[in-house]
Biopython code that builds the backbone (N, CA, C, O; Angstrom):
import numpy as np
from Bio.PDB.StructureBuilder import StructureBuilder

atoms = [
    (1, "MET", "N", (-25.444, 50.487, -36.590)),
    (1, "MET", "CA", (-25.499, 49.154, -37.133)),
    (1, "MET", "C", (-26.898, 48.797, -37.590)),
    (1, "MET", "O", (-27.069, 48.148, -38.621)),
    (2, "ALA", "N", (-27.896, 49.212, -36.838)),
    (2, "ALA", "CA", (-29.268, 48.904, -37.221)),
    (2, "ALA", "C", (-29.613, 49.553, -38.547)),
    (2, "ALA", "O", (-30.275, 48.941, -39.385)),
    (3, "GLY", "N", (-29.170, 50.789, -38.747)),
    (3, "GLY", "CA", (-29.414, 51.474, -40.007)),
    (3, "GLY", "C", (-28.724, 50.775, -41.171)),
    (3, "GLY", "O", (-29.277, 50.695, -42.267)),
    (4, "ASP", "N", (-27.523, 50.272, -40.934)),
    (4, "ASP", "CA", (-26.816, 49.530, -41.967)),
    (4, "ASP", "C", (-27.571, 48.254, -42.335)),
    (4, "ASP", "O", (-27.691, 47.909, -43.510)),
    (5, "ARG", "N", (-28.076, 47.562, -41.318)),
    (5, "ARG", "CA", (-28.839, 46.334, -41.592)),
    (5, "ARG", "C", (-30.092, 46.654, -42.401)),
    (5, "ARG", "O", (-30.435, 45.925, -43.332)),
    (6, "ARG", "N", (-30.789, 47.763, -42.040)),
    (6, "ARG", "CA", (-31.997, 48.134, -42.778)),
    (6, "ARG", "C", (-31.665, 48.478, -44.220)),
    (6, "ARG", "O", (-32.387, 48.077, -45.133)),
    (7, "SER", "N", (-30.577, 49.220, -44.438)),
    (7, "SER", "CA", (-30.233, 49.622, -45.803)),
    (7, "SER", "C", (-29.864, 48.423, -46.670)),
    (7, "SER", "O", (-30.004, 48.474, -47.892)),
    (8, "LEU", "N", (-29.399, 47.356, -46.050)),
    (8, "LEU", "CA", (-29.070, 46.143, -46.787)),
    (8, "LEU", "C", (-30.268, 45.216, -46.941)),
    (8, "LEU", "O", (-30.166, 44.157, -47.560)),
    (9, "GLY", "N", (-31.406, 45.622, -46.374)),
    (9, "GLY", "CA", (-32.619, 44.826, -46.521)),
    (9, "GLY", "C", (-32.742, 43.708, -45.505)),
    (9, "GLY", "O", (-33.570, 42.813, -45.677)),
    (10, "ASP", "N", (-31.940, 43.735, -44.449)),
    (10, "ASP", "CA", (-31.996, 42.694, -43.423)),
    (10, "ASP", "C", (-33.233, 42.900, -42.558)),
    (10, "ASP", "O", (-33.337, 43.907, -41.858)),
    (11, "ARG", "N", (-34.148, 41.980, -42.597)),
    (11, "ARG", "CA", (-35.381, 42.048, -41.811)),
    (11, "ARG", "C", (-35.451, 40.863, -40.854)),
    (11, "ARG", "O", (-36.505, 40.247, -40.697)),
    (12, "ARG", "N", (-34.326, 40.545, -40.214)),
    (12, "ARG", "CA", (-34.296, 39.368, -39.341)),
    (12, "ARG", "C", (-35.327, 39.462, -38.226)),
    (12, "ARG", "O", (-35.676, 40.545, -37.757)),
    (13, "ALA", "N", (-35.790, 38.316, -37.827)),
    (13, "ALA", "CA", (-36.772, 38.254, -36.741)),
    (13, "ALA", "C", (-36.106, 38.644, -35.430)),
    (13, "ALA", "O", (-34.913, 38.418, -35.232)),
    (14, "PHE", "N", (-36.879, 39.220, -34.559)),
    (14, "PHE", "CA", (-36.355, 39.627, -33.257)),
    (14, "PHE", "C", (-36.043, 38.401, -32.413)),
    (14, "PHE", "O", (-36.740, 37.387, -32.469)),
    (15, "ALA", "N", (-34.989, 38.519, -31.641)),
    (15, "ALA", "CA", (-34.631, 37.437, -30.726)),
    (15, "ALA", "C", (-35.741, 37.291, -29.685)),
    (15, "ALA", "O", (-36.142, 38.262, -29.043)),
    (16, "LEU", "N", (-36.207, 36.106, -29.538)),
    (16, "LEU", "CA", (-37.286, 35.862, -28.579)),
    (16, "LEU", "C", (-36.733, 35.299, -27.273)),
    (16, "LEU", "O", (-37.461, 34.670, -26.506)),
    (17, "SER", "N", (-35.434, 35.527, -27.021)),
    (17, "SER", "CA", (-34.818, 34.988, -25.819)),
    (17, "SER", "C", (-35.406, 35.590, -24.553)),
    (17, "SER", "O", (-35.408, 34.956, -23.497)),
    (18, "SER", "N", (-35.903, 36.812, -24.664)),
    (18, "SER", "CA", (-36.509, 37.448, -23.490)),
    (18, "SER", "C", (-37.453, 38.548, -23.963)),
    (18, "SER", "O", (-37.316, 39.062, -25.073)),
    (19, "PRO", "N", (-38.400, 38.898, -23.118)),
    (19, "PRO", "CA", (-39.294, 40.005, -23.484)),
    (19, "PRO", "C", (-38.521, 41.307, -23.721)),
    (19, "PRO", "O", (-38.871, 42.095, -24.599)),
    (20, "ARG", "N", (-37.477, 41.518, -22.933)),
    (20, "ARG", "CA", (-36.672, 42.741, -23.105)),
    (20, "ARG", "C", (-35.996, 42.771, -24.480)),
    (20, "ARG", "O", (-35.985, 43.809, -25.142)),
    (21, "ALA", "N", (-35.440, 41.652, -24.904)),
    (21, "ALA", "CA", (-34.788, 41.592, -26.211)),
    (21, "ALA", "C", (-35.800, 41.879, -27.316)),
    (21, "ALA", "O", (-35.493, 42.570, -28.287)),
    (22, "TRP", "N", (-36.998, 41.347, -27.159)),
    (22, "TRP", "CA", (-38.041, 41.585, -28.153)),
    (22, "TRP", "C", (-38.405, 43.065, -28.197)),
    (22, "TRP", "O", (-38.538, 43.639, -29.278)),
    (23, "LEU", "N", (-38.568, 43.694, -27.014)),
    (23, "LEU", "CA", (-38.901, 45.127, -26.956)),
    (23, "LEU", "C", (-37.803, 45.990, -27.545)),
    (23, "LEU", "O", (-38.084, 46.967, -28.238)),
    (24, "VAL", "N", (-36.562, 45.640, -27.277)),
    (24, "VAL", "CA", (-35.437, 46.392, -27.840)),
    (24, "VAL", "C", (-35.470, 46.291, -29.364)),
    (24, "VAL", "O", (-35.259, 47.285, -30.059)),
    (25, "GLY", "N", (-35.731, 45.106, -29.876)),
    (25, "GLY", "CA", (-35.816, 44.933, -31.329)),
    (25, "GLY", "C", (-36.949, 45.737, -31.934)),
    (25, "GLY", "O", (-36.785, 46.357, -32.985)),
    (26, "MET", "N", (-38.103, 45.731, -31.273)),
    (26, "MET", "CA", (-39.250, 46.506, -31.766)),
    (26, "MET", "C", (-38.959, 48.002, -31.740)),
    (26, "MET", "O", (-39.293, 48.717, -32.685)),
    (27, "ALA", "N", (-38.337, 48.481, -30.659)),
    (27, "ALA", "CA", (-37.996, 49.907, -30.547)),
    (27, "ALA", "C", (-37.000, 50.303, -31.619)),
    (27, "ALA", "O", (-37.114, 51.378, -32.208)),
    (28, "GLU", "N", (-36.026, 49.446, -31.876)),
    (28, "GLU", "CA", (-35.036, 49.710, -32.915)),
    (28, "GLU", "C", (-35.714, 49.828, -34.280)),
    (28, "GLU", "O", (-35.401, 50.724, -35.064)),
    (29, "GLN", "N", (-36.631, 48.929, -34.550)),
    (29, "GLN", "CA", (-37.322, 48.954, -35.829)),
    (29, "GLN", "C", (-38.218, 50.197, -35.960)),
    (29, "GLN", "O", (-38.271, 50.811, -37.025)),
    (30, "ALA", "N", (-38.912, 50.562, -34.893)),
    (30, "ALA", "CA", (-39.775, 51.753, -34.919)),
    (30, "ALA", "C", (-38.950, 53.019, -35.103)),
    (30, "ALA", "O", (-39.329, 53.898, -35.877)),
    (31, "PHE", "N", (-37.846, 53.118, -34.411)),
    (31, "PHE", "CA", (-36.952, 54.271, -34.546)),
    (31, "PHE", "C", (-36.458, 54.382, -35.982)),
    (31, "PHE", "O", (-36.471, 55.464, -36.570)),
    (32, "GLY", "N", (-36.026, 53.264, -36.538)),
    (32, "GLY", "CA", (-35.537, 53.259, -37.921)),
    (32, "GLY", "C", (-36.618, 53.639, -38.916)),
    (32, "GLY", "O", (-36.363, 54.362, -39.879)),
    (33, "TRP", "N", (-37.830, 53.146, -38.679)),
    (33, "TRP", "CA", (-38.942, 53.472, -39.576)),
    (33, "TRP", "C", (-39.202, 54.971, -39.559)),
    (33, "TRP", "O", (-39.402, 55.577, -40.612)),
    (34, "PHE", "N", (-39.200, 55.577, -38.369)),
    (34, "PHE", "CA", (-39.449, 57.011, -38.258)),
    (34, "PHE", "C", (-38.334, 57.810, -38.943)),
    (34, "PHE", "O", (-38.608, 58.789, -39.637)),
    (35, "VAL", "N", (-37.111, 57.404, -38.751)),
    (35, "VAL", "CA", (-35.995, 58.100, -39.407)),
    (35, "VAL", "C", (-36.129, 57.978, -40.922)),
    (35, "VAL", "O", (-35.978, 58.968, -41.638)),
    (36, "ASP", "N", (-36.409, 56.779, -41.413)),
    (36, "ASP", "CA", (-36.500, 56.555, -42.863)),
    (36, "ASP", "C", (-37.681, 57.281, -43.509)),
    (36, "ASP", "O", (-37.564, 57.771, -44.632)),
    (37, "HIS", "N", (-38.821, 57.355, -42.807)),
    (37, "HIS", "CA", (-40.038, 57.897, -43.413)),
    (37, "HIS", "C", (-40.364, 59.336, -43.021)),
    (37, "HIS", "O", (-41.221, 59.965, -43.642)),
    (38, "ALA", "N", (-39.702, 59.855, -42.013)),
    (38, "ALA", "CA", (-40.001, 61.222, -41.568)),
    (38, "ALA", "C", (-38.759, 62.099, -41.565)),
    (38, "ALA", "O", (-38.726, 63.133, -42.232)),
    (39, "VAL", "N", (-37.739, 61.696, -40.820)),
    (39, "VAL", "CA", (-36.568, 62.565, -40.655)),
    (39, "VAL", "C", (-35.796, 62.724, -41.967)),
    (39, "VAL", "O", (-35.518, 63.845, -42.392)),
    (40, "LEU", "N", (-35.452, 61.611, -42.602)),
    (40, "LEU", "CA", (-34.672, 61.726, -43.851)),
    (40, "LEU", "C", (-35.405, 62.527, -44.930)),
    (40, "LEU", "O", (-34.798, 63.416, -45.526)),
    (41, "PRO", "N", (-36.683, 62.250, -45.208)),
    (41, "PRO", "CA", (-37.373, 63.091, -46.194)),
    (41, "PRO", "C", (-37.472, 64.558, -45.754)),
    (41, "PRO", "O", (-37.434, 65.459, -46.591)),
    (42, "ALA", "N", (-37.600, 64.798, -44.444)),
    (42, "ALA", "CA", (-37.696, 66.182, -43.959)),
    (42, "ALA", "C", (-36.398, 66.945, -44.174)),
    (42, "ALA", "O", (-36.413, 68.170, -44.295)),
    (43, "THR", "N", (-35.280, 66.238, -44.222)),
    (43, "THR", "CA", (-34.005, 66.931, -44.464)),
    (43, "THR", "C", (-33.964, 67.568, -45.847)),
    (43, "THR", "O", (-33.162, 68.470, -46.092)),
    (44, "ARG", "N", (-34.818, 67.109, -46.749)),
    (44, "ARG", "CA", (-34.843, 67.661, -48.112)),
    (44, "ARG", "C", (-35.572, 68.992, -48.190)),
    (44, "ARG", "O", (-35.407, 69.733, -49.159)),
    (45, "VAL", "N", (-36.380, 69.304, -47.174)),
    (45, "VAL", "CA", (-37.189, 70.530, -47.230)),
    (45, "VAL", "C", (-37.026, 71.425, -46.014)),
    (45, "VAL", "O", (-37.509, 72.558, -46.021)),
    (46, "ASP", "N", (-36.360, 70.949, -44.973)),
    (46, "ASP", "CA", (-36.265, 71.730, -43.740)),
    (46, "ASP", "C", (-34.814, 71.777, -43.253)),
    (46, "ASP", "O", (-34.266, 70.753, -42.844)),
    (47, "PRO", "N", (-34.195, 72.951, -43.295)),
    (47, "PRO", "CA", (-32.786, 73.055, -42.888)),
    (47, "PRO", "C", (-32.564, 72.754, -41.407)),
    (47, "PRO", "O", (-31.475, 72.315, -41.035)),
    (48, "VAL", "N", (-33.561, 72.975, -40.556)),
    (48, "VAL", "CA", (-33.410, 72.680, -39.124)),
    (48, "VAL", "C", (-33.296, 71.170, -38.921)),
    (48, "VAL", "O", (-32.458, 70.709, -38.147)),
    (49, "VAL", "N", (-34.129, 70.407, -39.607)),
    (49, "VAL", "CA", (-34.062, 68.944, -39.505)),
    (49, "VAL", "C", (-32.753, 68.455, -40.119)),
    (49, "VAL", "O", (-32.117, 67.548, -39.583)),
    (50, "PHE", "N", (-32.352, 69.043, -41.226)),
    (50, "PHE", "CA", (-31.088, 68.665, -41.858)),
    (50, "PHE", "C", (-29.927, 68.868, -40.890)),
    (50, "PHE", "O", (-29.092, 67.978, -40.726)),
    (51, "ARG", "N", (-29.869, 70.038, -40.246)),
    (51, "ARG", "CA", (-28.798, 70.305, -39.285)),
    (51, "ARG", "C", (-28.857, 69.325, -38.111)),
    (51, "ARG", "O", (-27.820, 68.842, -37.657)),
    (52, "GLY", "N", (-30.056, 69.032, -37.621)),
    (52, "GLY", "CA", (-30.191, 68.077, -36.520)),
    (52, "GLY", "C", (-29.669, 66.701, -36.889)),
    (52, "GLY", "O", (-28.958, 66.074, -36.103)),
    (53, "LEU", "N", (-30.016, 66.227, -38.079)),
    (53, "LEU", "CA", (-29.542, 64.918, -38.520)),
    (53, "LEU", "C", (-28.034, 64.939, -38.730)),
    (53, "LEU", "O", (-27.350, 63.977, -38.382)),
    (54, "MET", "N", (-27.518, 66.000, -39.282)),
    (54, "MET", "CA", (-26.067, 66.079, -39.497)),
    (54, "MET", "C", (-25.308, 66.113, -38.177)),
    (54, "MET", "O", (-24.200, 65.584, -38.088)),
    (55, "ARG", "N", (-25.892, 66.731, -37.149)),
    (55, "ARG", "CA", (-25.250, 66.736, -35.831)),
    (55, "ARG", "C", (-25.194, 65.318, -35.267)),
    (55, "ARG", "O", (-24.205, 64.936, -34.642)),
    (56, "VAL", "N", (-26.248, 64.541, -35.483)),
    (56, "VAL", "CA", (-26.238, 63.149, -35.036)),
    (56, "VAL", "C", (-25.278, 62.338, -35.896)),
    (56, "VAL", "O", (-24.486, 61.552, -35.376)),
    (57, "PHE", "N", (-25.346, 62.530, -37.212)),
    (57, "PHE", "CA", (-24.503, 61.796, -38.151)),
    (57, "PHE", "C", (-23.016, 62.027, -37.858)),
    (57, "PHE", "O", (-22.209, 61.107, -37.983)),
    (58, "ASN", "N", (-22.660, 63.240, -37.474)),
    (58, "ASN", "CA", (-21.267, 63.582, -37.189)),
    (58, "ASN", "C", (-20.917, 63.412, -35.714)),
    (58, "ASN", "O", (-19.878, 63.888, -35.257)),
    (59, "MET", "N", (-21.786, 62.734, -34.976)),
    (59, "MET", "CA", (-21.581, 62.366, -33.579)),
    (59, "MET", "C", (-21.395, 63.558, -32.645)),
    (59, "MET", "O", (-20.699, 63.459, -31.635)),
    (60, "LEU", "N", (-22.017, 64.677, -32.985)),
    (60, "LEU", "CA", (-22.022, 65.819, -32.080)),
    (60, "LEU", "C", (-23.171, 65.698, -31.090)),
    (60, "LEU", "O", (-23.099, 66.238, -29.986)),
    (61, "ASP", "N", (-24.231, 64.992, -31.478)),
    (61, "ASP", "CA", (-25.387, 64.728, -30.618)),
    (61, "ASP", "C", (-25.676, 63.231, -30.665)),
    (61, "ASP", "O", (-25.359, 62.572, -31.655)),
    (62, "PRO", "N", (-26.276, 62.683, -29.601)),
    (62, "PRO", "CA", (-26.615, 61.249, -29.607)),
    (62, "PRO", "C", (-27.803, 60.972, -30.531)),
    (62, "PRO", "O", (-28.621, 61.863, -30.760)),
    (63, "PRO", "N", (-27.911, 59.759, -31.061)),
    (63, "PRO", "CA", (-29.006, 59.421, -31.979)),
    (63, "PRO", "C", (-30.400, 59.653, -31.404)),
    (63, "PRO", "O", (-31.320, 60.006, -32.142)),
    (64, "GLU", "N", (-30.566, 59.460, -30.105)),
    (64, "GLU", "CA", (-31.901, 59.625, -29.530)),
    (64, "GLU", "C", (-32.398, 61.063, -29.598)),
    (64, "GLU", "O", (-33.576, 61.319, -29.349)),
    (65, "ARG", "N", (-31.527, 61.996, -29.928)),
    (65, "ARG", "CA", (-31.963, 63.390, -30.079)),
    (65, "ARG", "C", (-33.040, 63.508, -31.156)),
    (65, "ARG", "O", (-33.912, 64.373, -31.076)),
    (66, "LEU", "N", (-32.976, 62.638, -32.161)),
    (66, "LEU", "CA", (-33.955, 62.693, -33.244)),
    (66, "LEU", "C", (-35.375, 62.446, -32.754)),
    (66, "LEU", "O", (-36.329, 62.906, -33.381)),
    (67, "LEU", "N", (-35.531, 61.729, -31.645)),
    (67, "LEU", "CA", (-36.860, 61.471, -31.090)),
    (67, "LEU", "C", (-37.144, 62.268, -29.830)),
    (67, "LEU", "O", (-38.286, 62.320, -29.374)),
    (68, "ARG", "N", (-36.125, 62.883, -29.269)),
    (68, "ARG", "CA", (-36.324, 63.618, -28.016)),
    (68, "ARG", "C", (-36.397, 65.125, -28.204)),
    (68, "ARG", "O", (-36.834, 65.839, -27.302)),
    (69, "ASP", "N", (-35.981, 65.611, -29.344)),
    (69, "ASP", "CA", (-36.018, 67.057, -29.588)),
    (69, "ASP", "C", (-37.395, 67.414, -30.158)),
    (69, "ASP", "O", (-37.712, 67.036, -31.286)),
    (70, "PRO", "N", (-38.213, 68.139, -29.387)),
    (70, "PRO", "CA", (-39.571, 68.447, -29.857)),
    (70, "PRO", "C", (-39.588, 69.203, -31.178)),
    (70, "PRO", "O", (-40.483, 68.988, -31.996)),
    (71, "GLU", "N", (-38.627, 70.076, -31.401)),
    (71, "GLU", "CA", (-38.617, 70.836, -32.656)),
    (71, "GLU", "C", (-38.386, 69.920, -33.849)),
    (71, "GLU", "O", (-39.055, 70.055, -34.873)),
    (72, "LEU", "N", (-37.445, 68.990, -33.728)),
    (72, "LEU", "CA", (-37.200, 68.064, -34.840)),
    (72, "LEU", "C", (-38.417, 67.182, -35.095)),
    (72, "LEU", "O", (-38.766, 66.915, -36.245)),
    (73, "LEU", "N", (-39.060, 66.729, -34.022)),
    (73, "LEU", "CA", (-40.267, 65.919, -34.186)),
    (73, "LEU", "C", (-41.373, 66.702, -34.878)),
    (73, "LEU", "O", (-41.980, 66.218, -35.833)),
    (74, "LEU", "N", (-41.631, 67.901, -34.397)),
    (74, "LEU", "CA", (-42.719, 68.708, -34.971)),
    (74, "LEU", "C", (-42.456, 69.077, -36.422)),
    (74, "LEU", "O", (-43.394, 69.178, -37.214)),
    (75, "ARG", "N", (-41.217, 69.276, -36.774)),
    (75, "ARG", "CA", (-40.892, 69.622, -38.163)),
    (75, "ARG", "C", (-40.915, 68.390, -39.069)),
    (75, "ARG", "O", (-41.125, 68.514, -40.276)),
    (76, "SER", "N", (-40.699, 67.201, -38.495)),
    (76, "SER", "CA", (-40.679, 65.967, -39.287)),
    (76, "SER", "C", (-42.074, 65.383, -39.494)),
    (76, "SER", "O", (-42.312, 64.720, -40.504)),
    (77, "LEU", "N", (-42.993, 65.611, -38.571)),
    (77, "LEU", "CA", (-44.318, 64.992, -38.665)),
    (77, "LEU", "C", (-45.108, 65.394, -39.913)),
    (77, "LEU", "O", (-45.722, 64.525, -40.531)),
    (78, "PRO", "N", (-45.121, 66.676, -40.314)),
    (78, "PRO", "CA", (-45.848, 66.995, -41.556)),
    (78, "PRO", "C", (-45.254, 66.304, -42.783)),
    (78, "PRO", "O", (-45.973, 65.950, -43.718)),
    (79, "VAL", "N", (-43.949, 66.119, -42.768)),
    (79, "VAL", "CA", (-43.310, 65.416, -43.889)),
    (79, "VAL", "C", (-43.686, 63.941, -43.846)),
    (79, "VAL", "O", (-43.897, 63.328, -44.893)),
    (80, "LEU", "N", (-43.773, 63.366, -42.659)),
    (80, "LEU", "CA", (-44.228, 61.979, -42.544)),
    (80, "LEU", "C", (-45.635, 61.834, -43.127)),
    (80, "LEU", "O", (-45.920, 60.860, -43.823)),
    (81, "ALA", "N", (-46.507, 62.795, -42.846)),
    (81, "ALA", "CA", (-47.867, 62.757, -43.408)),
    (81, "ALA", "C", (-47.802, 62.790, -44.933)),
    (81, "ALA", "O", (-48.548, 62.071, -45.600)),
    (82, "ARG", "N", (-46.916, 63.618, -45.490)),
    (82, "ARG", "CA", (-46.755, 63.664, -46.951)),
    (82, "ARG", "C", (-46.278, 62.325, -47.488)),
    (82, "ARG", "O", (-46.792, 61.838, -48.496)),
    (83, "VAL", "N", (-45.306, 61.731, -46.825)),
    (83, "VAL", "CA", (-44.761, 60.448, -47.275)),
    (83, "VAL", "C", (-45.851, 59.381, -47.259)),
    (83, "VAL", "O", (-45.974, 58.601, -48.203)),
    (84, "LEU", "N", (-46.637, 59.347, -46.189)),
    (84, "LEU", "CA", (-47.701, 58.341, -46.086)),
    (84, "LEU", "C", (-48.792, 58.555, -47.126)),
    (84, "LEU", "O", (-49.465, 57.602, -47.518)),
    (85, "ARG", "N", (-48.979, 59.805, -47.580)),
    (85, "ARG", "CA", (-49.939, 60.102, -48.656)),
    (85, "ARG", "C", (-49.374, 59.780, -50.037)),
    (85, "ARG", "O", (-50.110, 59.763, -51.024)),
    (86, "GLY", "N", (-48.062, 59.523, -50.106)),
    (86, "GLY", "CA", (-47.422, 59.267, -51.388)),
    (86, "GLY", "C", (-46.887, 60.520, -52.040)),
    (86, "GLY", "O", (-46.600, 60.519, -53.237)),
    (87, "ASP", "N", (-46.747, 61.592, -51.277)),
    (87, "ASP", "CA", (-46.299, 62.882, -51.789)),
    (87, "ASP", "C", (-44.936, 63.234, -51.171)),
    (87, "ASP", "O", (-44.739, 64.337, -50.662)),
    (88, "GLU", "N", (-44.018, 62.289, -51.226)),
    (88, "GLU", "CA", (-42.701, 62.465, -50.612)),
    (88, "GLU", "C", (-41.934, 63.595, -51.293)),
    (88, "GLU", "O", (-42.006, 63.737, -52.514)),
    (89, "PRO", "N", (-41.190, 64.411, -50.513)),
    (89, "PRO", "CA", (-40.373, 65.462, -51.132)),
    (89, "PRO", "C", (-39.373, 64.852, -52.114)),
    (89, "PRO", "O", (-38.863, 63.753, -51.897)),
    (90, "ALA", "N", (-39.108, 65.569, -53.172)),
    (90, "ALA", "CA", (-38.188, 65.079, -54.199)),
    (90, "ALA", "C", (-36.789, 64.899, -53.627)),
    (90, "ALA", "O", (-36.354, 65.655, -52.758)),
    (91, "HIS", "N", (-36.099, 63.891, -54.127)),
    (91, "HIS", "CA", (-34.710, 63.676, -53.734)),
    (91, "HIS", "C", (-33.866, 64.808, -54.308)),
    (91, "HIS", "O", (-34.113, 65.273, -55.420)),
    (92, "LEU", "N", (-32.877, 65.244, -53.549)),
    (92, "LEU", "CA", (-32.003, 66.306, -54.033)),
    (92, "LEU", "C", (-31.126, 65.824, -55.178)),
    (92, "LEU", "O", (-30.792, 66.585, -56.086)),
    (93, "PHE", "N", (-30.761, 64.555, -55.122)),
    (93, "PHE", "CA", (-29.936, 63.960, -56.167)),
    (93, "PHE", "C", (-30.636, 62.693, -56.630)),
    (93, "PHE", "O", (-31.154, 61.939, -55.806)),
    (94, "PRO", "N", (-30.660, 62.448, -57.934)),
    (94, "PRO", "CA", (-31.341, 61.232, -58.396)),
    (94, "PRO", "C", (-30.619, 59.989, -57.882)),
    (94, "PRO", "O", (-29.388, 59.946, -57.868)),
    (95, "PRO", "N", (-31.380, 58.980, -57.461)),
    (95, "PRO", "CA", (-30.740, 57.737, -57.006)),
    (95, "PRO", "C", (-29.985, 57.075, -58.145)),
    (95, "PRO", "O", (-30.424, 57.100, -59.295)),
    (96, "VAL", "N", (-28.859, 56.491, -57.817)),
    (96, "VAL", "CA", (-28.037, 55.791, -58.811)),
    (96, "VAL", "C", (-27.943, 54.336, -58.380)),
    (96, "VAL", "O", (-27.562, 54.032, -57.249)),
    (97, "ALA", "N", (-28.288, 53.455, -59.282)),
    (97, "ALA", "CA", (-28.207, 52.027, -58.983)),
    (97, "ALA", "C", (-26.745, 51.630, -58.805)),
    (97, "ALA", "O", (-25.861, 52.136, -59.496)),
    (98, "ARG", "N", (-26.509, 50.728, -57.879)),
    (98, "ARG", "CA", (-25.132, 50.291, -57.591)),
    (98, "ARG", "C", (-24.451, 49.752, -58.847)),
    (98, "ARG", "O", (-23.291, 50.069, -59.112)),
    (99, "ALA", "N", (-25.165, 48.947, -59.612)),
    (99, "ALA", "CA", (-24.580, 48.356, -60.817)),
    (99, "ALA", "C", (-24.163, 49.446, -61.809)),
    (99, "ALA", "O", (-23.111, 49.346, -62.441)),
    (100, "ALA", "N", (-24.988, 50.484, -61.941)),
    (100, "ALA", "CA", (-24.653, 51.581, -62.852)),
    (100, "ALA", "C", (-23.413, 52.335, -62.373)),
    (100, "ALA", "O", (-22.561, 52.710, -63.178)),
    (101, "ALA", "N", (-23.315, 52.553, -61.072)),
    (101, "ALA", "CA", (-22.151, 53.251, -60.525)),
    (101, "ALA", "C", (-20.884, 52.432, -60.733)),
    (101, "ALA", "O", (-19.845, 52.972, -61.113)),
    (102, "LEU", "N", (-20.970, 51.120, -60.484)),
    (102, "LEU", "CA", (-19.800, 50.270, -60.678)),
    (102, "LEU", "C", (-19.387, 50.209, -62.144)),
    (102, "LEU", "O", (-18.196, 50.206, -62.456)),
    (103, "ALA", "N", (-20.369, 50.162, -63.047)),
    (103, "ALA", "CA", (-20.057, 50.134, -64.472)),
    (103, "ALA", "C", (-19.368, 51.429, -64.899)),
    (103, "ALA", "O", (-18.435, 51.410, -65.701)),
    (104, "ARG", "N", (-19.830, 52.534, -64.363)),
    (104, "ARG", "CA", (-19.229, 53.833, -64.701)),
    (104, "ARG", "C", (-17.803, 53.909, -64.169)),
    (104, "ARG", "O", (-16.906, 54.395, -64.858)),
    (105, "LEU", "N", (-17.592, 53.430, -62.948)),
    (105, "LEU", "CA", (-16.244, 53.415, -62.375)),
    (105, "LEU", "C", (-15.329, 52.496, -63.172)),
    (105, "LEU", "O", (-14.142, 52.784, -63.324)),
    (106, "ASP", "N", (-15.861, 51.414, -63.673)),
    (106, "ASP", "CA", (-15.088, 50.493, -64.485)),
    (106, "ASP", "C", (-14.605, 51.156, -65.764)),
    (106, "ASP", "O", (-13.476, 50.930, -66.200)),
    (107, "ARG", "N", (-15.469, 51.981, -66.370)),
    (107, "ARG", "CA", (-15.096, 52.686, -67.609)),
    (107, "ARG", "C", (-14.020, 53.736, -67.357)),
    (107, "ARG", "O", (-13.191, 53.993, -68.230)),
    (108, "VAL", "N", (-14.026, 54.349, -66.168)),
    (108, "VAL", "CA", (-13.048, 55.381, -65.845)),
    (108, "VAL", "C", (-11.652, 54.782, -65.779)),
    (108, "VAL", "O", (-10.679, 55.441, -66.145)),
    (109, "GLY", "N", (-11.543, 53.546, -65.319)),
    (109, "GLY", "CA", (-10.248, 52.896, -65.185)),
    (109, "GLY", "C", (-9.617, 52.492, -66.519)),
    (109, "GLY", "O", (-8.435, 52.152, -66.567)),
    (110, "ASP", "N", (-10.389, 52.527, -67.587)),
    (110, "ASP", "CA", (-9.852, 52.102, -68.903)),
    (110, "ASP", "C", (-9.009, 53.162, -69.548)),
    (110, "ASP", "O", (-8.492, 52.957, -70.646)),
]
sb = StructureBuilder()
sb.init_structure("model")
sb.init_model(0)
sb.init_chain("A")
sb.init_seg("    ")
for serial, (resi, resn, name, xyz) in enumerate(atoms, 1):
    if name == "N":
        sb.init_residue(resn, " ", resi, " ")
    sb.init_atom(name, np.array(xyz, "f"), 0.0, 1.0, " ", f" {name:<3s}", serial, name[0])
structure = sb.get_structure()
């Protein structure tokens, strides 16, 4: 759910009802940032990271494996350095804007 909220651009403020709620929100955001800036780009260049993410994505492993598996972390960190330098690995498929995809689907129905 947190990943879905991030992909939709939801940047809601953390609940300040308790220190624990705030910490959980911060941890969720940090985890998501690492996945978005290190793990996902690393899947484009490293088959081990790709397999690890797919195992989590297909619910064969729990999500925390992405931060607890030393091999996945070590393989993702150099890619994170590239991303922070502005040298992100190329996308395997060019991004398609939602409006363009919907327009194309609309033409197929004609």
